[in-house]
Structures are given as C-alpha cells and as structure tokens.
N, C-alpha and C positions, 0 to 999 in steps of 0.2 A: 428529895435526896435519897429517900429510901428506895425509889424506883431506880435511880441512878446506880446505887450500890448493888441492887439485884441485878441489873443488866451488866454491870462490870464483872460480877462474880460469874455470871452465866458465860460471858464471852471468855474470861480466863479459863474456865473448865472446858469450854469448846476448844480453845487453843491448845491446852494441855493434852487433850485427847487426840487432837489432830496430829501432834508431834510425838505421840506415843508415850507421853509423860503421864497420862491419866490412867496408869496401870491400876491404881486403887480407886475404886468407886466408893460410894457412901458406905460407911460401916468398916472400912479398912480392908475389904475383901478384894483381891484382884480381879479385874475385869477379864471376862472370857476373851481369849485370843481367837481371831478368826483364822481359819486354815489358810496357809499360804499357797497360793495358786502357782504352779510351775508348768512351763510349757515344755513338752518333750519334742524334740526335732530329731528325726532319724538322720543318720549320717549318710547322705547319698554320694559321699565321696568329694573330691576337690571340685570346686565350682567350674573350673575350666576343663574337667574331663570330658572327653567326647562321649556322646551318647552311645549305648552298645549297638553293635552292628546288628541288623536283622539276620536271622538265620539264613545260611545259603540255601538256595533252592536244591532239591534232590536231583541227582543226576538221572539220566535215562536208565541207567544201569539199575539204580535203586528202585526207580519207578516201574520197572519190568519185573521187580521181584527178586533181584540180584541173580546170582548164578543158578539157583534153583528155578526161578521163574523162567529165565532164558532156556534152561535145559527143557523144561515142559513145552515151550513154544517151538523150540528145534525138533523135539521128537514128534509133536504134531505135524510140523512142516514136512518132515520126511515121510510120514505116513501118507500125508496128502500128495506129495511128490510122486511116491510109488504107486499111488492109485490113480494118478492123472494120465489119461490116454495120451496126451501130448509128449509128456516127458518120461514116462514110466519106463520106456524102453532103454534109456539111458542108465537107469539104475538096476535093471534086470540083469545087466552084464557084470556088475560089480560083485566081488566076493564080500562076505560079512565083514572081513577085516577092513576092506576098503570103505564100505559104507561107515563103519564105526570110526575110521580115521577122519572121513568126511564129517561126520557128525560132531566129533570132538573139535576139529578145526573151525567149524562153523560156531559152536558154543563159544569157544575162545576168542574168535573174531568179533562176534556180536557183543560179548563181554567187554573186550577192549575198547572197540569203537563207541560203546555206549557209556563209557567213563568208569568201568570195572577195572580191576587191578590184575586181570588175566593177561597172559603173554600169547599173541597169536604167533605160531612158528610155521605157518603154511605159506605158500607162494603168493605173490601179488595177484590180483585178479586176471591181469592180462596174460601172465605166464601160465597160470592155473588152468585157463580155459583155451589156450592157444591151439589150434588146429582141431578143436571140437565142432566147429561150424554150427554153433548155436545159434538159433533163428530167432526172429522177433516173437514169433508165436510161442517158442519155448520160454523166452524171457517173460512174456505175459502170463503164461501158464504158471511159472514159478512165482511171480509176484502175486498171483491169485491164490496160490497154495500157502503162501506166507501170510497173506491177509486172513484167509480161513483159519490158519493156526492160531493167529492173534485173537480172532473172534472166538474160537473154541476155548481159549484160555482166558476170556473176558478182560483182555487187555483194554484199556481206556482208549478213546479215540485220540487224545493228544499224544499218548505214548506210541500208538499205532503210527500216527502221522509222522512222529519224530524217528521212529525206526525205519519206515519207508523212505524217509528223507535221507538216511544214512546209506540205504542200499541203492537208491535210484541213480546216484552218480557213477555206480559200477557198471551200469548198462553198456557205456561205450567200450569197456575193457572186456566184456563177455560176450556180447552179441557179434558175432563175425559175419552172419549173413543177414544183411539188411533187407527189410521188406521192400519189395519193388513198388515204385509209385504206380497208382492206378491211372490208366489212361483215359 
C-alpha cells in the first residue's frame, strides 16, 4: 500500500508540474521558470505580393559611359577619319565650325540612338549625304575608323557590336556609289 501511495503522490506531482501548477517545489520555493522561446519572423509583405522585378539591363548609352564616354569615342573617331587616306580629303575642305557641328550632331545622334536623353537635330542620313557620292570604300574606311576609336577607348566587344549594329543599317542611306561587282 505504501508503494501505491508513493506512486500516486509521484504521479500527482508530475501532473501538477505538467500543467504549470507545480510552481512551488519542496520547501515552498517557486520552481525556476524556463525562458519562453519566441520565434521572430520578418515581415516579407503580403503573401500574394509579386516578387521584385529584376533590375533593368543598362542601356547602350549607359554601357558606353553616357555622354562623356560617347564624346571620347567621337573625338577619337574624328581623329581617325581625318588621318585616314580614303576619307581625309572630305574633312580637309570643312571649316572648323562645320567639323564642330558635325561632331556635336554625331555625339547627339549616338546618344539618342543608344538610349540617352539627347536630342538629335541633324538631318536624316539620306538627306545629310545626298549628292556626296560616298563610295563603299569610304563607308568601309569610316566603319574601320569607328572600330579603331572604340578600341582606343577600351569599349567592350558587346557594346562595340551593339553600336556597329546601330550604324550598319544607315549604309543604304549614306553610300550612293555602290561597288561594281567583280567579273
């Protein structure tokens, strides 16, 4: 019977402790409380909110170094053109004012076409080159001068290809003297 009484007292104490009623242990002292564990969840917003959009890729204008980078390329391009035996005669006849106007138009045109906020106020390519009788050889020399200017300014290959891709469609509006097919 004594064992039964002991087991009963033990079960009662365990039950009281399990339900939080065993605040007092032997000797009437409160039992130490265990710290409460709380879980912190950061607020990520509503569950149905769309994930944030990935950042937009940079425009060619930005990748070229904005207007400052484009200006450096254009200045190197003009230096290359005026030093090129195939096309330098076209620039030798121009006044400093006309060269500067051409330079500024070119900067604005590349800026606008590459995604910048510049305004190009020059003529369209067909009207600007009408009657100049630009040849395939001059076109090729001009593209080579541009490529060299891009290389000089350490423009990456992707940006170089993107810029050449903007210029290439202008060929039909600029070249008036087509190369004769070889027989």
